[in-house]
DRENNURO-255428 format. One record per residue: residue number from 1; x, y, z of N, C-alpha, C, O in turn. Coordinates in nm, 2 decimals, padded with zeros to 4 digits, m for minus. Atoms other than C-alpha are relative to their C-alpha. Layout:
BEGIN
NUM, X, Y, Z, X, Y, Z, X, Y, Z, X, Y, Z $
...
//
This chain:
BEGIN
1, 00.14, 00.03, 00.04, m15.43, m18.80, m06.76, m00.08, 00.13, 00.01, m00.09, 00.20, 00.11 $
2, 00.08, m00.13, 00.01, m15.66, m18.51, m06.87, m00.14, m00.03, 00.04, m00.21, m00.12, m00.01 $
3, 00.14, 00.01, m00.04, m15.99, m18.47, m06.69, m00.07, 00.13, m00.04, m00.02, 00.24, m00.01 $
4, 00.07, m00.12, 00.06, m16.24, m18.23, m06.85, m00.11, 00.03, 00.10, m00.19, m00.06, 00.14 $
5, 00.11, m00.05, m00.08, m16.48, m18.02, m06.65, m00.04, 00.14, m00.06, 00.05, 00.23, m00.06 $
6, 00.04, m00.12, 00.06, m16.68, m17.75, m06.82, m00.13, 00.05, 00.07, m00.22, m00.02, 00.10 $
7, 00.12, m00.06, m00.06, m16.92, m17.51, m06.65, m00.06, 00.11, m00.08, 00.00, 00.18, m00.15 $
8, 00.08, m00.10, 00.07, m17.19, m17.30, m06.80, m00.09, 00.06, 00.10, m00.08, 00.03, 00.22 $
9, 00.08, m00.07, m00.10, m17.44, m17.07, m06.63, m00.09, m00.10, 00.08, m00.11, m00.07, 00.20 $
10, 00.09, 00.09, m00.07, m17.67, m17.37, m06.54, 00.05, m00.14, 00.02, 00.00, m00.21, 00.10 $
11, m00.04, 00.14, 00.01, m17.47, m17.68, m06.60, 00.15, m00.03, 00.03, 00.23, 00.06, 00.03 $
12, m00.13, 00.05, m00.01, m17.16, m17.88, m06.53, 00.01, m00.12, m00.09, m00.07, m00.21, m00.09 $
13, m00.04, 00.12, 00.09, m17.01, m18.12, m06.80, 00.12, m00.06, 00.06, 00.22, 00.01, 00.08 $
14, m00.11, 00.07, m00.07, m16.78, m18.37, m06.63, 00.02, m00.14, m00.05, m00.07, m00.20, m00.12 $
15, m00.03, 00.14, 00.04, m16.61, m18.70, m06.69, m00.09, m00.10, 00.07, m00.14, m00.08, 00.18 $
16, 00.08, 00.11, m00.06, m16.80, m19.02, m06.62, 00.08, m00.07, 00.11, 00.21, m00.07, 00.11 $
17, m00.06, 00.08, m00.11, m16.73, m19.22, m06.30, m00.09, m00.12, 00.02, m00.20, m00.13, m00.03 $
18, 00.07, 00.12, m00.03, m16.83, m19.56, m06.18, m00.13, 00.02, 00.08, m00.23, m00.06, 00.06 $
19, 00.12, m00.03, m00.07, m17.08, m19.40, m05.95, m00.12, 00.04, m00.09, m00.23, 00.05, m00.04 $
20, 00.11, m00.04, 00.10, m17.28, m19.30, m06.26, m00.07, m00.11, m00.06, m00.17, m00.10, m00.13 $
21, 00.06, 00.11, 00.07, m17.37, m19.65, m06.35, m00.15, m00.01, 00.01, m00.21, m00.03, m00.10 $
22, 00.14, 00.01, m00.01, m17.72, m19.65, m06.22, m00.07, 00.10, m00.09, m00.16, 00.06, m00.17 $
23, 00.06, m00.10, 00.09, m17.82, m19.32, m06.39, 00.03, m00.03, m00.14, m00.06, m00.02, m00.23 $
24, m00.04, 00.02, 00.13, m17.63, m19.41, m06.70, m00.08, m00.12, m00.06, m00.14, m00.11, m00.17 $
25, 00.07, 00.11, 00.04, m17.79, m19.75, m06.73, m00.15, 00.03, m00.02, m00.22, m00.02, m00.11 $
26, 00.14, m00.04, 00.01, m18.14, m19.61, m06.66, m00.03, 00.07, m00.13, m00.14, 00.05, m00.19 $
27, 00.03, m00.07, 00.12, m18.11, m19.38, m06.96, 00.03, m00.08, m00.12, m00.06, m00.09, m00.21 $
28, m00.03, 00.06, 00.13, m17.93, m19.58, m07.22, m00.06, m00.14, m00.02, m00.05, m00.20, m00.13 $
29, 00.07, 00.13, 00.02, m18.13, m19.90, m07.16, m00.15, 00.03, m00.02, m00.23, m00.07, m00.03 $
30, 00.14, m00.04, 00.02, m18.46, m19.71, m07.20, m00.03, 00.01, m00.15, 00.02, 00.10, m00.22 $
31, 00.02, m00.01, 00.14, m18.60, m19.78, m07.55, m00.06, 00.13, m00.05, m00.04, 00.16, m00.17 $
32, 00.06, m00.13, 00.04, m18.80, m19.46, m07.56, 00.10, 00.11, m00.01, 00.10, 00.19, m00.10 $
33, m00.11, m00.10, 00.00, m18.50, m19.24, m07.47, 00.10, m00.02, m00.12, 00.14, 00.07, m00.18 $
34, m00.11, 00.03, 00.10, m18.26, m19.42, m07.71, m00.06, m00.04, m00.13, 00.01, m00.10, m00.22 $
35, 00.06, 00.04, 00.12, m18.51, m19.47, m07.99, 00.08, 00.04, m00.13, 00.09, m00.03, m00.22 $
36, m00.08, m00.05, 00.12, m18.30, m19.26, m08.23, 00.15, m00.02, 00.01, 00.22, 00.02, m00.08 $
37, m00.14, 00.02, m00.02, m17.97, m19.37, m08.09, 00.02, m00.15, 00.02, 00.07, m00.20, 00.13 $
38, 00.00, 00.15, m00.01, m17.98, m19.75, m08.16, 00.14, m00.05, 00.02, 00.16, m00.16, 00.08 $
39, m00.14, 00.05, m00.02, m17.60, m19.78, m08.16, 00.05, 00.01, 00.14, 00.15, m00.05, 00.18 $
40, m00.04, m00.01, m00.14, m17.58, m19.68, m07.80, m00.10, m00.07, 00.09, m00.06, m00.11, 00.21 $
41, 00.10, 00.07, m00.08, m17.90, m19.85, m07.67, 00.05, m00.13, 00.05, 00.11, m00.21, m00.03 $
42, m00.05, 00.12, m00.06, m17.82, m20.13, m07.43, m00.12, m00.09, 00.04, m00.23, m00.03, 00.07 $
43, 00.11, 00.09, m00.03, m18.03, m20.44, m07.34, 00.02, m00.06, 00.14, m00.06, m00.15, 00.18 $
44, m00.03, 00.06, m00.13, m17.87, m20.53, m07.00, 00.09, 00.09, 00.08, 00.16, 00.18, 00.02 $
45, m00.10, m00.07, m00.09, m17.68, m20.39, m06.70, 00.14, m00.03, m00.04, 00.22, 00.06, m00.04 $
46, m00.13, 00.03, 00.04, m17.38, m20.57, m06.83, 00.05, 00.08, m00.12, 00.16, 00.13, m00.13 $
47, m00.03, m00.08, 00.11, m17.39, m20.39, m07.16, 00.02, 00.15, 00.04, 00.11, 00.21, m00.01 $
48, m00.01, m00.14, m00.04, m17.44, m20.06, m06.99, 00.13, 00.02, 00.08, 00.20, 00.12, 00.07 $
49, m00.12, m00.01, m00.07, m17.15, m20.13, m06.76, 00.12, 00.01, m00.09, 00.22, 00.08, m00.07 $
50, m00.11, 00.00, 00.10, m16.92, m20.20, m07.06, 00.00, 00.13, m00.07, 00.11, 00.18, m00.10 $
51, 00.00, m00.13, 00.06, m17.04, m19.88, m07.22, 00.06, 00.11, 00.09, 00.14, 00.19, 00.04 $
52, m00.06, m00.09, m00.10, m16.95, m19.69, m06.91, 00.15, m00.02, 00.01, 00.23, 00.07, 00.03 $
53, m00.14, 00.03, m00.01, m16.62, m19.87, m06.89, 00.08, 00.06, m00.11, 00.19, 00.12, m00.09 $
54, m00.07, m00.06, 00.12, m16.52, m19.75, m07.24, 00.01, 00.15, 00.02, 00.11, 00.21, m00.02 $
55, 00.00, m00.15, m00.03, m16.61, m19.39, m07.14, 00.11, 00.03, 00.10, 00.18, 00.13, 00.08 $
56, m00.10, m00.03, m00.11, m16.39, m19.41, m06.83, 00.14, m00.03, m00.06, 00.24, 00.04, m00.03 $
57, m00.13, 00.03, 00.06, m16.10, m19.58, m07.02, 00.05, 00.11, m00.09, 00.17, 00.13, m00.10 $
58, m00.04, m00.11, 00.10, m16.10, m19.30, m07.28, 00.07, 00.12, 00.07, 00.15, 00.18, 00.01 $
59, m00.06, m00.11, m00.07, m16.00, m19.05, m07.01, 00.15, m00.02, 00.01, 00.23, 00.08, 00.00 $
60, m00.14, 00.03, m00.02, m15.66, m19.22, m06.98, 00.08, m00.01, m00.13, 00.20, m00.02, m00.13 $
61, m00.07, 00.00, 00.12, m15.58, m19.22, m07.35, 00.09, 00.12, m00.02, 00.06, 00.23, 00.01 $
62, m00.09, m00.11, 00.02, m15.27, m19.02, m07.43, m00.05, 00.11, m00.10, m00.04, 00.23, m00.07 $
63, 00.06, m00.10, 00.09, m15.44, m18.86, m07.73, m00.15, m00.05, m00.02, m00.17, m00.15, m00.09 $
64, 00.13, 00.05, m00.01, m15.81, m18.90, m07.67, m00.08, 00.00, m00.13, m00.08, 00.09, m00.21 $
65, 00.09, 00.02, 00.12, m16.03, m19.04, m07.95, m00.14, 00.02, 00.03, m00.23, 00.02, m00.06 $
66, 00.14, m00.01, m00.05, m16.35, m19.01, m07.74, 00.00, 00.09, 00.12, 00.08, 00.08, 00.21 $
67, 00.03, m00.09, m00.11, m16.47, m18.73, m07.52, m00.15, m00.02, 00.04, m00.24, 00.03, m00.03 $
68, 00.13, 00.03, m00.04, m16.78, m18.85, m07.33, m00.02, 00.07, 00.14, 00.06, 00.04, 00.23 $
69, 00.02, m00.07, m00.13, m16.92, m18.63, m07.05, m00.15, m00.01, 00.05, m00.24, m00.02, m00.03 $
70, 00.13, 00.00, m00.07, m17.21, m18.63, m06.80, m00.05, 00.15, m00.01, 00.03, 00.24, 00.02 $
71, 00.06, m00.14, m00.02, m17.45, m18.33, m06.82, m00.08, m00.01, 00.13, m00.16, m00.09, 00.15 $
72, 00.08, m00.01, m00.12, m17.57, m18.23, m06.48, m00.02, 00.14, 00.04, 00.06, 00.23, 00.00 $
73, 00.03, m00.14, m00.04, m17.73, m17.92, m06.33, 00.10, 00.03, 00.11, 00.16, m00.05, 00.17 $
74, m00.09, m00.04, m00.11, m17.53, m17.72, m06.08, m00.06, m00.04, 00.13, 00.01, m00.04, 00.23 $
75, 00.05, 00.06, m00.12, m17.77, m17.85, m05.82, 00.02, m00.15, 00.01, m00.02, m00.21, 00.11 $
76, m00.03, 00.14, m00.01, m17.66, m18.20, m05.90, m00.09, m00.10, m00.08, m00.06, m00.22, m00.07 $
77, 00.10, 00.08, 00.07, m17.95, m18.33, m06.11, 00.07, m00.06, m00.13, 00.14, 00.01, m00.20 $
78, m00.06, 00.07, 00.11, m17.84, m18.59, m06.37, m00.08, 00.01, m00.13, m00.19, m00.05, m00.14 $
79, 00.08, m00.04, 00.12, m17.95, m18.46, m06.71, 00.01, m00.10, m00.11, m00.08, m00.14, m00.18 $
80, m00.02, 00.09, 00.12, m17.79, m18.70, m06.96, 00.15, 00.00, m00.03, 00.24, 00.01, 00.05 $
81, m00.14, 00.01, 00.04, m17.47, m18.74, m07.16, 00.02, 00.07, m00.13, m00.07, 00.09, m00.21 $
82, m00.04, m00.07, 00.12, m17.29, m18.56, m07.44, 00.15, m00.03, m00.03, 00.22, m00.06, 00.06 $
83, m00.14, 00.02, 00.03, m16.97, m18.60, m07.63, 00.03, m00.01, m00.14, m00.06, 00.02, m00.23 $
84, m00.04, 00.02, 00.14, m16.78, m18.66, m07.95, 00.11, m00.11, m00.01, 00.18, m00.14, 00.08 $
85, m00.10, 00.10, 00.04, m16.57, m18.92, m08.12, 00.08, 00.05, m00.12, 00.03, 00.11, m00.21 $
86, m00.09, m00.04, 00.11, m16.27, m18.84, m08.34, m00.02, m00.09, m00.12, 00.00, m00.21, m00.11 $
87, 00.02, 00.07, 00.13, m16.35, m18.94, m08.70, 00.13, m00.01, m00.08, 00.15, m00.10, m00.15 $
88, m00.12, m00.01, 00.08, m16.02, m18.83, m08.85, 00.09, 00.10, 00.07, 00.05, 00.20, 00.12 $
89, m00.11, m00.09, m00.05, m15.69, m18.68, m08.74, 00.09, 00.03, m00.12, 00.13, m00.06, m00.19 $
90, m00.08, m00.04, 00.11, m15.50, m18.48, m09.00, 00.08, 00.12, 00.03, 00.07, 00.18, 00.14 $
91, m00.07, m00.13, m00.03, m15.26, m18.18, m09.03, m00.09, 00.11, 00.03, m00.05, 00.21, 00.09 $
92, 00.10, m00.10, m00.03, m15.57, m17.97, m09.02, m00.05, 00.00, 00.14, m00.11, 00.10, 00.19 $
93, 00.05, 00.02, m00.13, m15.66, m18.11, m08.68, m00.09, m00.11, 00.01, m00.08, m00.21, m00.07 $
94, 00.09, 00.11, m00.02, m15.94, m18.33, m08.56, m00.14, 00.03, m00.07, m00.19, 00.14, m00.06 $
95, 00.14, m00.01, 00.04, m16.27, m18.39, m08.73, m00.08, m00.10, 00.09, m00.04, m00.21, 00.11 $
96, 00.07, 00.08, m00.10, m16.53, m18.52, m08.47, m00.15, 00.00, m00.03, m00.20, 00.08, m00.10 $
97, 00.15, 00.02, 00.01, m16.89, m18.64, m08.46, m00.06, 00.01, 00.14, m00.01, m00.06, 00.23 $
98, 00.06, m00.02, m00.13, m17.11, m18.52, m08.17, m00.12, m00.09, 00.02, m00.18, m00.14, m00.08 $
99, 00.12, 00.08, m00.04, m17.38, m18.71, m07.99, m00.05, 00.04, 00.14, 00.03, 00.09, 00.22 $
100, 00.06, m00.04, m00.13, m17.61, m18.65, m07.69, m00.13, m00.07, 00.03, m00.20, m00.12, m00.07 $
101, 00.13, 00.06, m00.04, m17.90, m18.80, m07.50, m00.04, 00.06, 00.14, 00.05, 00.10, 00.22 $
102, 00.04, m00.06, m00.12, m18.11, m18.67, m07.21, m00.12, m00.07, 00.06, m00.20, m00.14, m00.01 $
103, 00.12, 00.04, m00.07, m18.36, m18.77, m06.95, m00.12, 00.08, m00.04, m00.11, 00.21, m00.04 $
104, 00.12, m00.08, 00.06, m18.71, m18.67, m07.09, m00.05, 00.11, 00.10, m00.10, 00.21, 00.05 $
105, 00.05, m00.10, m00.09, m18.79, m18.48, m06.77, 00.07, 00.13, m00.01, 00.03, 00.24, 00.04 $
106, m00.08, m00.13, 00.01, m18.52, m18.22, m06.86, m00.01, 00.05, m00.14, 00.06, 00.15, m00.17 $
107, 00.01, m00.05, 00.13, m18.62, m18.17, m07.22, m00.08, 00.13, 00.00, m00.16, 00.15, 00.09 $
108, 00.07, m00.12, 00.02, m18.75, m17.84, m07.34, 00.05, 00.12, 00.09, m00.02, 00.22, 00.10 $
109, m00.06, m00.10, m00.08, m18.53, m17.64, m07.10, 00.12, 00.06, m00.06, 00.18, 00.15, 00.01 $
110, m00.12, m00.06, 00.07, m18.25, m17.56, m07.34, 00.13, m00.06, 00.06, 00.24, m00.01, 00.03 $
111, m00.12, 00.06, m00.06, m18.00, m17.78, m07.14, 00.09, m00.06, m00.11, 00.21, m00.04, m00.10 $
112, m00.09, 00.06, 00.10, m17.87, m17.97, m07.44, 00.06, 00.10, m00.09, 00.18, 00.09, m00.12 $
113, m00.06, m00.11, 00.08, m17.82, m17.66, m07.65, 00.11, 00.07, 00.08, 00.22, 00.10, 00.02 $
114, m00.10, m00.07, m00.08, m17.63, m17.50, m07.36, 00.12, m00.09, 00.01, 00.23, m00.04, 00.01 $
115, m00.11, 00.10, m00.01, m17.42, m17.82, m07.32, 00.08, m00.01, m00.13, 00.20, m00.01, m00.13 $
116, m00.06, 00.01, 00.13, m17.35, m17.85, m07.69, 00.08, 00.12, m00.03, 00.20, 00.11, m00.08 $
117, m00.08, m00.12, 00.03, m17.24, m17.49, m07.72, 00.13, 00.01, 00.08, 00.23, 00.05, 00.03 $
118, m00.12, 00.00, m00.08, m17.00, m17.53, m07.43, 00.10, m00.11, m00.05, 00.22, m00.08, m00.05 $
119, m00.09, 00.11, 00.05, m16.86, m17.86, m07.57, 00.06, 00.05, m00.13, 00.18, 00.02, m00.15 $
120, m00.06, m00.05, 00.12, m16.81, m17.69, m07.91, 00.11, 00.10, 00.03, 00.22, 00.10, m00.03 $
121, m00.11, m00.09, m00.04, m16.61, m17.41, m07.74, 00.12, m00.07, 00.04, 00.23, m00.03, 00.01 $
122, m00.12, 00.08, m00.05, m16.39, m17.67, m07.57, 00.07, m00.06, m00.12, 00.19, m00.06, m00.13 $
123, m00.06, 00.07, 00.11, m16.34, m17.86, m07.89, 00.08, 00.09, m00.09, 00.19, 00.05, m00.13 $
124, m00.07, m00.09, 00.09, m16.24, m17.57, m08.10, 00.11, 00.08, 00.06, 00.21, 00.11, m00.01 $
125, m00.11, m00.08, m00.06, m16.03, m17.38, m07.85, 00.10, m00.08, 00.08, 00.21, m00.03, 00.10 $
126, m00.09, 00.08, m00.08, m15.87, m17.66, m07.65, 00.04, m00.14, m00.05, 00.13, m00.20, 00.01 $
127, m00.02, 00.14, 00.04, m15.88, m17.99, m07.83, 00.04, m00.01, m00.15, 00.04, m00.12, m00.20 $
128, m00.05, 00.01, 00.13, m15.75, m17.90, m08.18, m00.10, m00.05, m00.10, m00.06, m00.11, m00.21 $
129, 00.10, 00.04, 00.10, m16.08, m17.97, m08.36, m00.02, 00.11, m00.10, m00.03, 00.23, m00.07 $
130, 00.02, m00.10, 00.10, m16.13, m17.80, m08.69, m00.14, m00.01, m00.06, m00.19, 00.08, m00.13 $
131, 00.13, 00.02, 00.06, m16.47, m17.95, m08.79, m00.08, m00.09, 00.10, m00.03, m00.19, 00.14 $
132, 00.09, 00.08, m00.08, m16.77, m18.09, m08.59, m00.11, m00.04, m00.09, m00.18, 00.04, m00.16 $
133, 00.10, 00.06, 00.07, m17.01, m18.32, m08.76, m00.12, m00.05, 00.09, m00.09, m00.08, 00.20 $
134, 00.11, 00.05, m00.07, m17.36, m18.42, m08.65, m00.10, m00.06, m00.09, m00.11, m00.02, m00.21 $
135, 00.09, 00.06, 00.08, m17.63, m18.64, m08.78, m00.12, m00.05, 00.08, m00.11, m00.08, 00.20 $
136, 00.11, 00.06, m00.07, m17.98, m18.76, m08.69, m00.10, m00.05, m00.11, m00.10, m00.02, m00.22 $
137, 00.11, 00.05, 00.08, m18.27, m18.96, m08.83, m00.09, 00.12, m00.04, m00.11, 00.21, 00.04 $
138, 00.07, m00.12, 00.05, m18.48, m18.72, m09.05, m00.12, 00.04, 00.08, m00.15, 00.16, 00.09 $
139, 00.12, m00.03, m00.08, m18.79, m18.74, m08.83, 00.04, 00.05, 00.14, m00.05, 00.09, 00.22 $
140, m00.04, m00.04, m00.13, m18.59, m18.65, m08.52, 00.02, 00.15, 00.01, 00.13, 00.20, 00.01 $
141, 00.00, m00.15, 00.01, m18.68, m18.28, m08.53, 00.07, 00.06, 00.13, 00.13, 00.17, 00.11 $
142, m00.06, m00.06, m00.12, m18.57, m18.22, m08.17, 00.15, 00.01, m00.01, 00.21, 00.11, 00.03 $
143, m00.15, 00.00, 00.01, m18.21, m18.32, m08.23, 00.04, 00.10, m00.11, 00.14, 00.17, m00.09 $
144, m00.04, m00.09, 00.11, m18.20, m18.13, m08.56, m00.01, 00.15, 00.05, 00.08, 00.23, 00.02 $
145, 00.01, m00.14, m00.05, m18.32, m17.81, m08.38, 00.12, 00.03, 00.09, 00.16, 00.15, 00.09 $
146, m00.11, m00.02, m00.09, m18.05, m17.85, m08.12, 00.13, 00.04, m00.08, 00.19, 00.14, m00.05 $
147, m00.11, m00.03, 00.08, m17.78, m17.86, m08.39, m00.01, 00.13, m00.07, 00.09, 00.21, m00.07 $
148, 00.02, m00.13, 00.07, m17.92, m17.57, m08.58, 00.01, 00.12, 00.10, 00.07, 00.22, 00.06 $
149, m00.01, m00.11, m00.10, m17.96, m17.36, m08.26, 00.14, 00.03, 00.04, 00.17, 00.14, 00.07 $
150, m00.14, m00.01, m00.04, m17.59, m17.42, m08.19, 00.08, 00.04, m00.12, 00.21, 00.04, m00.11 $
151, m00.08, m00.05, 00.12, m17.49, m17.29, m08.54, 00.04, m00.10, m00.10, 00.11, m00.06, m00.20 $
152, m00.04, 00.09, 00.10, m17.44, m17.61, m08.72, m00.08, 00.01, m00.13, m00.20, 00.04, m00.13 $
153, 00.06, m00.02, 00.13, m17.51, m17.59, m09.10, m00.05, m00.13, m00.05, 00.02, m00.24, m00.05 $
154, 00.05, 00.12, 00.06, m17.74, m17.84, m09.27, 00.08, m00.03, m00.13, 00.11, 00.06, m00.21 $
155, m00.08, 00.04, 00.11, m17.54, m18.04, m09.53, m00.07, m00.10, m00.09, 00.00, m00.16, m00.17 $
156, 00.07, 00.09, 00.09, m17.81, m18.25, m09.69, m00.07, m00.12, 00.08, m00.05, m00.14, 00.19 $
157, 00.08, 00.12, m00.05, m18.04, m18.55, m09.64, 00.02, m00.12, m00.09, 00.01, m00.10, m00.21 $
158, 00.00, 00.12, 00.08, m17.99, m18.90, m09.76, m00.14, m00.07, 00.02, m00.17, m00.12, 00.13 $
159, 00.14, 00.05, m00.01, m18.35, m19.02, m09.83, 00.00, m00.15, 00.00, 00.08, m00.22, m00.07 $
160, 00.02, 00.14, m00.01, m18.46, m19.37, m09.74, 00.14, m00.07, 00.01, 00.17, m00.16, m00.06 $
161, m00.14, 00.03, m00.01, m18.10, m19.42, m09.63, 00.03, m00.13, 00.08, 00.12, m00.20, 00.05 $
162, m00.04, 00.11, m00.09, m18.11, m19.68, m09.35, m00.13, m00.06, 00.06, m00.23, 00.01, 00.07 $
163, 00.11, 00.07, m00.07, m18.34, m19.93, m09.18, 00.01, 00.04, 00.15, 00.11, 00.02, 00.21 $
164, 00.00, m00.04, m00.14, m18.43, m19.78, m08.84, m00.13, m00.06, 00.07, m00.24, m00.02, 00.04 $
165, 00.10, 00.06, m00.08, m18.64, m19.99, m08.60, m00.10, m00.08, m00.08, m00.10, m00.20, m00.07 $
166, 00.11, 00.08, 00.07, m18.93, m20.08, m08.83, m00.01, 00.05, m00.14, m00.10, m00.01, m00.21 $
167, 00.02, m00.05, 00.14, m18.88, m19.89, m09.16, 00.12, 00.07, m00.05, 00.21, 00.10, 00.03 $
168, m00.11, m00.08, 00.06, m18.65, m19.72, m09.40, m00.02, 00.15, 00.03, m00.13, 00.20, 00.03 $
169, 00.02, m00.14, m00.04, m18.58, m19.36, m09.29, 00.12, 00.08, m00.06, 00.23, 00.02, m00.09 $
170, m00.11, m00.08, 00.05, m18.37, m19.07, m09.42, 00.09, 00.05, 00.12, 00.05, 00.03, 00.24 $
171, m00.10, m00.05, m00.11, m18.07, m18.92, m09.23, 00.04, 00.13, m00.04, 00.08, 00.16, m00.16 $
172, m00.04, m00.13, 00.02, m17.99, m18.56, m09.20, 00.15, 00.02, 00.05, 00.19, m00.04, 00.14 $
173, m00.14, m00.02, m00.03, m17.63, m18.43, m09.19, 00.02, 00.15, 00.03, m00.03, 00.24, m00.04 $
174, m00.03, m00.13, m00.04, m17.49, m18.12, m09.02, 00.15, 00.01, 00.02, 00.22, m00.08, 00.05 $
175, m00.14, m00.02, m00.03, m17.15, m17.96, m08.99, 00.03, 00.14, 00.04, m00.05, 00.23, 00.01 $
176, m00.05, m00.13, m00.04, m16.96, m17.67, m08.84, 00.15, 00.01, 00.00, 00.21, m00.08, 00.06 $
177, m00.15, m00.02, 00.01, m16.61, m17.55, m08.92, 00.04, 00.10, 00.11, m00.04, 00.19, 00.15 $
178, m00.05, m00.09, m00.11, m16.40, m17.37, m08.66, m00.01, 00.15, m00.05, m00.04, 00.23, 00.03 $
179, 00.01, m00.14, 00.05, m16.39, m17.06, m08.88, m00.14, 00.05, 00.01, m00.16, 00.17, 00.04 $
180, 00.14, m00.04, 00.00, m16.77, m17.05, m08.90, m00.04, 00.03, 00.15, m00.11, 00.12, 00.18 $
181, 00.03, m00.02, m00.14, m16.79, m17.09, m08.52, 00.06, 00.13, 00.05, m00.01, 00.20, 00.12 $
182, m00.06, m00.13, m00.04, m16.55, m16.80, m08.47, m00.08, 00.12, m00.05, m00.10, 00.22, 00.02 $
183, 00.08, m00.11, 00.06, m16.75, m16.58, m08.71, m00.13, 00.02, 00.07, m00.17, 00.13, 00.10 $
184, 00.12, m00.01, m00.07, m17.07, m16.66, m08.53, 00.02, 00.06, 00.13, m00.07, 00.15, 00.17 $
185, m00.03, m00.05, m00.14, m16.92, m16.58, m08.19, 00.03, 00.15, m00.02, m00.02, 00.23, 00.06 $
186, m00.04, m00.14, 00.02, m16.77, m16.25, m08.32, m00.12, 00.08, m00.05, m00.12, 00.20, m00.03 $
187, 00.11, m00.07, 00.05, m17.10, m16.16, m08.48, m00.11, 00.03, 00.11, m00.20, 00.10, 00.08 $
188, 00.09, m00.02, m00.11, m17.29, m16.17, m08.15, 00.01, 00.14, 00.06, 00.12, 00.19, 00.07 $
189, m00.01, m00.13, m00.07, m17.38, m15.84, m07.99, 00.02, m00.03, 00.15, 00.00, m00.14, 00.19 $
190, m00.03, 00.02, m00.14, m17.28, m15.80, m07.63, m00.12, m00.04, 00.08, m00.11, m00.11, 00.18 $
191, 00.12, 00.03, m00.07, m17.64, m15.82, m07.52, m00.04, m00.15, m00.02, m00.12, m00.20, 00.06 $
192, 00.03, 00.14, 00.03, m17.66, m16.17, m07.67, 00.10, m00.10, 00.07, 00.08, m00.22, 00.08 $
193, m00.11, 00.08, m00.05, m17.34, m16.29, m07.50, m00.03, m00.04, 00.14, m00.05, 00.04, 00.23 $
194, 00.02, 00.05, m00.14, m17.38, m16.51, m07.19, 00.13, m00.01, 00.07, 00.24, 00.01, 00.01 $
195, m00.12, 00.02, m00.08, m17.13, m16.58, m06.92, 00.09, m00.10, m00.07, 00.04, m00.21, m00.11 $
196, m00.09, 00.09, 00.06, m16.82, m16.74, m07.06, 00.01, m00.13, 00.07, 00.01, m00.14, 00.19 $
197, m00.01, 00.12, m00.06, m16.79, m17.11, m07.00, 00.14, m00.02, 00.06, 00.24, 00.03, 00.00 $
198, m00.13, 00.02, m00.07, m16.51, m17.21, m06.76, 00.04, m00.15, m00.02, m00.04, m00.24, 00.02 $
199, m00.04, 00.14, 00.02, m16.31, m17.52, m06.86, 00.13, m00.03, 00.07, 00.22, 00.05, 00.07 $
200, m00.13, 00.04, m00.07, m16.05, m17.70, m06.66, 00.03, m00.14, m00.05, m00.05, m00.22, m00.08 $
201, m00.05, 00.13, 00.04, m15.84, m18.00, m06.76, 00.10, m00.05, 00.11, 00.15, m00.16, 00.10 $
//
């Protein structure tokens, strides 16, 4: 059974545990936090418990189709969740779709960008991923900025694409190839390079 733990200068990304239920439920059952992530939003503790159960069960999969991790600060504060789901497996490797959510009190600190950058490094170097996809409702500028800050390329907008909460809205699409990620990393000057993330399995 592979257990993932990723450390960045300020954060730890770790596997979910049953002890996370209270924090997890508090976040994913909050309609303001999950406004743009309706497919994860839960309406009861039972639904949140099942969501957490699926995240824990994924750890034991021989070939994981889901990587869901808790974002916490090194001082132990519970920031939120981040992860990806395998959309396709082929001879080229895995194509995955990323997702994340955070407690509002930790927004604006760069934590999600730091966590996503670390997760990308893990995906491309240790999990056989060749492409990372991301998407958000068009008006969700905060999520779009995170993906752009982490090097993801905009790949278009589907206008009036889906019914979201109370109206039709567009959806933005982003992508990043392993080759692009490597080029971006190689193009950084040493002064821009932060401490390397440490990953254990």
